[in-house]
C-alpha positions in Angstrom: 101.6 104.7 115.3 98.5 102.6 114.7 97.2 103.3 118.2 97.7 107.1 117.5 95.5 106.7 114.4 92.8 104.9 116.4 92.7 107.9 118.8 93.0 110.8 116.4 90.7 109.7 113.5 87.5 109.5 115.5 88.3 112.9 117.0 88.5 114.5 113.6 85.8 112.5 111.9 83.4 115.5 112.2 85.1 117.2 109.3 85.6 115.5 105.9 88.6 117.6 105.0 90.3 117.1 108.4 89.6 113.4 108.4 91.2 112.9 105.0 94.2 115.0 105.9 94.8 113.0 109.1 94.2 109.7 107.4 96.8 110.5 104.8 99.3 111.2 107.5 98.5 108.0 109.3 98.8 105.9 106.2 102.3 107.5 105.6 103.4 106.9 109.2 102.3 103.3 109.9 104.6 100.5 109.3 103.9 97.9 106.5 102.3 95.3 108.6 100.2 97.9 110.5 98.9 99.3 107.3 96.6 96.4 106.5 95.3 96.5 110.1 94.7 100.3 109.8 92.8 99.7 106.6 90.5 97.0 108.2 89.9 99.2 111.2 89.1 102.3 109.2 86.6 100.4 107.0 84.9 99.0 110.1 84.7 102.4 111.8 84.2 104.9 108.9 82.9 103.1 105.9 79.4 104.4 106.3 80.6 107.9 106.8 83.5 108.4 104.4 83.5 105.5 101.9 84.8 107.6 99.1 87.8 108.8 101.1 88.7 105.3 102.3 88.4 103.9 98.8 90.6 106.6 97.4 93.3 106.5 100.1 93.5 102.7 100.5 93.1 101.9 96.8 96.7 100.5 96.5 96.9 99.0 100.0 96.7 95.2 100.4 94.2 94.1 103.0 
């Protein structure tokens, strides 16, 4: 599921609303150990574009 997230999120990053919707789905779908990897990857890829969305959605996720 992590690989799916790495494919889909860049494709929807043109839209703030769509990006947030897809990221929520990805967070719900990935397994526990993949979640911290997803968080690290998202911050490295999208922190300059959507820092508020990342902070909100990953606020309770351990790195």
